[in-house]
C-alpha positions as CSV (number, residue, x, y, z in Angstrom):
1,M,0.1,0.1,-0.1
2,K,2.7,2.4,0.9
3,Q,4.5,1.5,-2.5
4,F,1.4,2.5,-4.4
5,S,0.5,5.7,-2.2
6,L,4.1,6.6,-3.2
7,F,3.8,6.0,-7.3
8,C,0.6,7.8,-6.9
9,V,2.4,10.9,-5.5
10,L,5.4,10.8,-8.1
11,F,2.7,10.3,-10.9
12,L,0.5,13.3,-9.7
13,S,3.9,15.5,-9.2
14,Q,5.0,14.5,-12.7
15,L,1.5,15.4,-14.0
16,S,1.8,18.9,-12.6
17,F,5.4,19.5,-13.6
18,A,4.3,18.6,-17.0
19,A,1.6,20.8,-16.8
20,N,4.0,23.8,-16.9
21,P,5.5,25.2,-20.3
22,Q,9.2,24.0,-21.2
23,L,11.4,27.3,-20.5
24,S,13.8,28.4,-22.5
25,F,16.4,31.4,-22.6
26,F,18.0,33.2,-25.7
27,N,21.5,34.1,-25.5
28,E,22.9,36.8,-27.5
29,Q,26.4,37.5,-26.4
30,E,30.0,37.2,-27.8
31,G,32.4,34.6,-26.6
32,K,34.2,36.5,-24.1
33,N,31.2,37.8,-22.4
34,L,29.5,34.4,-22.7
35,K,32.4,33.2,-20.9
36,E,32.1,35.4,-18.1
37,L,28.3,34.9,-17.8
38,F,28.9,31.3,-17.4
39,S,31.6,31.6,-15.0
40,D,29.1,32.1,-12.4
41,T,29.0,28.1,-10.8
42,T,25.3,28.5,-9.8
43,L,24.1,29.4,-13.3
44,I,24.2,25.9,-14.8
45,P,22.6,24.1,-11.5
46,Y,20.0,26.8,-11.8
47,L,19.1,25.9,-15.4
48,K,19.2,22.4,-14.6
49,Q,16.6,22.7,-11.6
50,I,14.3,24.8,-13.9
51,N,14.5,22.3,-16.8
52,A,15.8,25.0,-18.8
53,E,17.0,25.1,-22.7
54,I,19.1,27.4,-24.5
55,R,18.8,29.2,-27.7
56,M,22.3,30.5,-28.3
57,G,23.1,33.2,-30.7
58,M,26.1,32.3,-32.7
59,L,27.7,35.6,-32.7
60,D,31.0,34.2,-33.4
61,L,32.7,30.4,-33.5
62,S,35.4,31.5,-30.7
63,P,37.4,28.9,-28.1
64,E,35.1,30.7,-25.1
65,R,31.7,29.6,-26.8
66,A,33.4,26.1,-27.3
67,V,34.0,26.1,-23.9
68,V,30.5,27.0,-22.7
69,L,28.6,24.6,-25.5
70,K,30.6,21.9,-24.1
71,A,29.7,22.3,-20.4
72,L,26.2,22.8,-21.2
73,N,26.6,19.3,-23.5
74,D,28.0,18.0,-20.3
75,A,25.2,19.0,-18.1
76,D,22.6,17.6,-20.5
77,I,21.2,21.0,-21.0
78,P,19.8,21.3,-24.8
79,V,21.2,24.2,-26.8
80,V,19.7,25.3,-30.4
81,A,22.3,27.0,-32.6
82,W,20.4,30.2,-33.1
83,L,22.0,31.5,-36.6
84,L,23.3,34.9,-36.9
85,L,25.3,36.7,-39.6
86,S,27.9,39.5,-39.4
87,K,26.3,42.8,-39.4
88,E,27.6,43.8,-42.9
89,N,25.3,40.6,-44.3
90,G,22.0,41.8,-42.2
91,Y,23.0,40.2,-38.9
92,W,19.3,38.4,-39.0
93,F,18.0,36.5,-42.0
94,H,15.9,38.4,-44.5
95,S,15.0,38.2,-48.1
96,G,18.1,39.7,-49.3
97,N,20.6,37.1,-47.9
98,S,19.7,33.9,-48.2
99,E,23.4,33.0,-49.8
100,Q,25.0,33.8,-46.8
101,A,22.5,31.9,-44.7
102,F,23.7,28.8,-46.5
103,E,27.3,29.6,-46.0
104,R,26.9,30.6,-42.3
105,Y,24.9,27.4,-41.4
106,Y,27.6,25.1,-43.0
107,E,30.4,27.1,-41.2
108,I,28.8,26.6,-37.9
109,K,27.6,22.7,-38.4
110,K,31.6,22.1,-39.5
111,W,32.8,24.1,-36.5
112,A,30.6,22.1,-34.2
113,E,31.4,18.8,-35.8
114,D,35.1,19.4,-35.5
115,A,34.8,20.7,-31.9
116,G,32.5,17.7,-30.6
117,I,29.5,19.9,-29.8
118,K,26.1,18.9,-29.9
119,F,23.3,21.3,-31.0
120,S,19.4,19.9,-30.1
121,G,18.4,21.9,-33.4
122,I,18.8,25.0,-35.6
123,G,17.3,28.3,-35.5
124,L,16.4,30.8,-38.0
125,D,15.7,34.5,-37.0
126,L,13.6,35.9,-39.7
127,E,13.9,39.9,-39.0
128,L,14.8,43.1,-40.7
129,D,18.2,43.7,-42.3
130,I,20.4,45.6,-39.6
131,N,21.7,48.0,-42.1
132,D,18.0,49.2,-42.8
133,M,17.9,50.1,-39.0
134,E,20.7,52.1,-39.4
135,L,19.7,53.4,-42.3
136,Y,16.5,54.7,-40.5
137,Q,18.8,56.6,-37.9
138,T,21.2,58.3,-40.7
139,N,19.5,58.5,-44.2
140,K,15.7,58.1,-44.1
141,I,15.3,59.2,-47.7
142,K,17.7,56.4,-49.1
143,L,15.8,53.7,-46.8
144,L,12.7,54.9,-48.4
145,G,14.3,54.3,-51.9
146,K,14.9,51.0,-51.1
147,I,11.8,50.1,-49.8
148,I,9.6,51.6,-52.7
149,G,12.2,49.6,-55.1
150,R,11.5,46.1,-53.1
151,L,7.8,46.8,-53.7
152,Y,8.3,46.1,-57.4
153,R,10.6,42.9,-56.8
154,K,8.1,40.4,-56.0
155,K,9.6,37.8,-58.0
156,A,12.8,38.5,-56.3
157,F,11.0,38.1,-53.0
158,I,9.5,34.6,-53.9
159,E,13.1,33.4,-55.0
160,A,14.4,34.4,-51.9
161,K,11.5,32.6,-50.0
162,E,12.2,29.1,-52.1
163,S,15.9,29.5,-51.5
164,Y,15.3,29.6,-47.9
165,N,13.0,26.6,-48.0
166,K,15.6,24.7,-49.5
167,L,17.8,25.6,-46.7
168,I,15.1,24.4,-44.2
169,E,15.1,21.1,-46.1
170,T,19.1,20.8,-45.9
171,I,18.7,21.3,-42.3
172,R,16.3,18.7,-41.6
173,K,18.2,16.1,-44.2
174,D,21.3,16.6,-41.9
175,G,19.1,15.3,-39.2
176,F,18.6,18.7,-37.1
177,S,15.1,20.0,-36.1
178,I,14.6,23.4,-37.6
179,E,12.9,26.5,-35.7
180,S,12.2,30.1,-37.0
181,Y,11.7,33.3,-34.7
182,Y,9.3,35.5,-36.5
183,I,7.3,38.8,-36.3
184,P,3.7,37.6,-35.8
185,Y,1.9,40.5,-37.5
186,I,3.4,39.3,-41.2
187,R,1.4,36.3,-40.9
188,Y,-1.9,38.0,-41.0
189,E,-0.8,39.3,-44.5
190,T,0.1,36.0,-45.4
191,E,-3.3,34.8,-44.7
192,K,-4.8,37.5,-46.9
193,G,-2.6,36.1,-49.8
194,Q,-0.2,39.4,-49.8
195,S,3.2,40.0,-49.2
196,A,3.6,43.8,-49.5
197,L,4.7,44.3,-46.0
198,Q,7.3,41.4,-46.3
199,Q,8.7,42.6,-49.5
200,A,9.2,46.3,-48.1
201,S,10.8,45.1,-44.8
202,G,12.5,41.9,-45.6
203,F,10.6,39.7,-43.1
204,M,9.7,36.4,-44.4
205,D,7.0,34.0,-43.4
206,L,8.8,30.5,-43.6
207,R,7.0,27.5,-42.0
208,T,9.4,25.3,-40.1
209,D,9.4,22.6,-37.6
210,K,8.7,25.0,-34.7
211,D,7.7,28.7,-35.4
212,I,8.1,30.7,-32.5
213,P,6.4,34.2,-32.6
214,M,8.5,36.9,-31.0
215,L,6.2,39.1,-28.3
216,Y,8.3,41.7,-27.2
217,T,5.4,42.8,-24.8
218,S,8.0,45.1,-22.9
219,F,8.3,47.2,-26.2
220,F,4.5,48.0,-26.7
221,G,3.2,48.1,-23.0
222,N,0.0,45.9,-23.9
223,P,1.3,42.6,-22.5
224,Y,-2.3,41.2,-22.0
225,G,-3.7,42.3,-25.7
226,T,-0.4,41.3,-27.1
227,L,-0.3,37.8,-25.6
228,K,-4.2,37.0,-26.1
229,V,-4.5,38.0,-29.4
230,L,-1.1,37.1,-31.0
231,A,-0.6,33.5,-28.9
232,I,-3.8,32.6,-26.8
233,D,-6.6,33.3,-29.1
234,E,-4.4,31.4,-31.6
235,N,-3.7,28.5,-29.7
236,L,-0.1,28.8,-30.2
237,D,2.4,26.0,-28.7
238,Y,5.3,28.2,-28.8
239,V,5.8,31.9,-27.6
240,A,8.6,33.9,-26.9
241,L,8.6,36.7,-24.3
242,G,10.9,39.6,-23.6
243,S,12.6,41.6,-23.5
244,T,14.5,41.5,-20.1
245,G,17.2,43.6,-21.7
246,G,20.1,43.2,-23.7
247,G,20.2,42.4,-27.6
248,V,21.5,44.8,-30.0
249,D,19.6,47.8,-28.7
250,P,19.8,47.4,-25.0
251,S,18.1,51.0,-24.6
252,M,14.6,49.8,-25.6
253,P,12.2,49.1,-22.6
254,S,13.0,45.9,-20.6
255,M,11.0,43.8,-18.1
256,T,10.9,44.0,-14.7
257,W,10.3,40.5,-12.7
258,D,6.6,41.4,-12.3
259,D,6.4,41.9,-15.9
260,L,7.8,38.5,-16.9
261,A,5.8,36.7,-14.0
262,Y,2.6,38.4,-15.4
263,D,3.6,37.0,-19.0
264,L,4.7,33.6,-17.8
265,R,1.2,33.1,-15.9
266,L,-0.8,34.6,-18.8
267,S,0.7,32.1,-21.4
268,K,1.0,29.1,-19.1
269,D,-0.7,26.9,-21.5
270,A,1.8,26.9,-24.0
271,K,4.2,23.8,-24.5
272,E,7.1,26.1,-24.4
273,T,7.7,29.6,-23.3
274,H,11.1,31.2,-24.5
275,I,12.6,34.0,-22.7
276,F,14.8,36.7,-24.1
277,C,17.2,37.0,-22.7
278,L,19.4,34.5,-20.5
279,E,22.1,37.4,-20.0
280,A,19.7,40.1,-18.7
281,A,17.8,37.8,-16.6
282,V,20.6,36.4,-14.8
283,E,21.8,40.1,-14.3
284,K,18.4,40.9,-12.7
285,G,18.2,37.9,-10.6
286,F,15.3,36.5,-12.3
287,L,16.5,32.6,-12.1
288,P,16.1,31.8,-8.4
289,H,12.6,33.1,-8.8
290,L,11.8,30.6,-11.5
291,V,12.7,27.6,-9.5
292,D,9.3,26.3,-7.9
293,F,7.8,29.2,-10.0
294,D,3.6,29.1,-9.5
295,F,2.2,29.6,-12.9
296,S,-1.5,29.2,-11.3
297,V,-1.7,32.5,-9.8
298,P,-4.6,34.3,-11.7
299,V,-3.6,37.3,-13.6
300,E,-5.7,40.6,-14.5
301,E,-7.5,41.1,-17.6
302,Y,-7.6,44.3,-20.0
303,P,-10.0,44.2,-22.6
304,E,-9.0,47.6,-24.0
305,Q,-5.6,46.4,-24.9
306,V,-7.1,43.8,-26.8
307,E,-9.0,46.2,-28.9
308,A,-5.8,47.9,-29.4
309,V,-3.9,45.0,-30.8
310,N,-7.0,43.9,-32.8
311,S,-6.9,47.4,-34.3
312,M,-3.3,47.4,-34.9
313,V,-3.9,43.9,-36.9
314,K,-6.5,45.6,-39.1
315,N,-4.4,48.4,-39.8
316,I,-1.5,46.2,-40.7
317,I,-4.0,44.4,-43.2
318,R,-4.8,47.8,-44.6
319,L,-1.5,48.9,-45.2
320,S,-0.5,45.5,-46.5
321,T,-3.7,46.1,-49.2
322,I,-2.7,49.6,-50.2
323,L,1.1,48.8,-50.7
324,S,0.1,45.7,-53.0
325,H,-0.5,48.4,-55.5
326,P,2.3,50.7,-55.3
327,T,1.8,52.2,-58.9
328,L,-1.7,53.3,-57.9
329,L,-0.7,54.4,-54.5
330,F,2.0,56.5,-56.0
331,L,-0.4,58.3,-58.6
332,V,-2.9,59.0,-55.7
333,I,0.0,60.7,-53.6
334,I,0.8,62.7,-56.9
335,L,-2.5,63.4,-57.3
336,L,-3.0,64.8,-54.0
337,I,0.1,67.0,-54.0
338,G,-1.0,68.4,-57.1
339,V,-4.4,69.4,-55.7
340,I,-2.7,70.8,-52.6
341,V,-0.4,73.0,-54.7
342,W,-3.3,74.1,-56.9
343,A,-5.3,74.9,-53.6
344,L,-2.2,76.8,-52.4
345,Y,-1.5,78.5,-55.3
346,R,-5.3,79.9,-55.8
347,I,-5.2,81.3,-52.0
348,I,-1.8,83.1,-52.6
349,K,-3.0,84.5,-55.6
350,F,-6.6,85.3,-53.8
351,V,-4.3,87.2,-51.2
352,I,-2.0,89.0,-53.6
353,K,-5.1,90.4,-55.4
354,K,-6.9,91.7,-51.8
355,V,-3.7,93.2,-51.1
356,K,-3.2,95.1,-54.1
């Protein structure tokens, strides 16, 4: 009878544990800083305690990175290789750098094999060209010219997606699971059979074994609406929360512990919850709070945030529809400018006549 009771307790505890999402942390550091982060001897034990995985941004293939990866392998902590390019090549993957993406994958694959490092999967980060972000700061006119040109190059965009799909199949044939990190709003555009926003921005809607939407609730100030509309109502199994800090622009708004706890509880029904990023979470002392974290605490709902996000989705679809007809759009703009110029001319002429 005692053995049966013990079995029941263990079984129920396993059910309770399994009901919580699998936790994972993104990490985006160069090798030297990565080694310093993991010099904290409590870090790997904490990761083991919370059964966490790592999505490691492959910024370099340094000896320091190899040392950390081997330590994680030895501790049986799964690590997904989050592929990244040099900033000159766009840093993230977009519709203009598929050739460089192939080269980077093969380079990292060979490096890991030579070093005896094991990855549990490969991750593609589908975002903007980082050079576009810099142009936005330095030369908006030039950036606008690039965006307009892309609206007329749909064939090139389709070819880029086909090239990336070949990369996905190559990674699968090599025996890796493949996952993507994507901006969720573009999927609403795809559902409408449109791609103008993706053409203009370089974002791509690719389907992999595990598609993880990047829900940066800290950036927009509406965590309930973002998670409810873009994840919970879509019944998504995977969500990415953040930012706790770090990344290419650490000045962006970041999460407090209360912010992260709220998002974790709100998305508790997901199979996997990914947190960006590990280094900031460690710096802010979040990991000890995740040991025995109670996902079941009720969270407050904010219907007005849902309305705001739904409105944003509708506006994005409208914008995509408008940009899908660039020539007509530019003709309308020219016509409006002409009307405004004509009206100003008439007003000035009238004023001059009155003065005389």
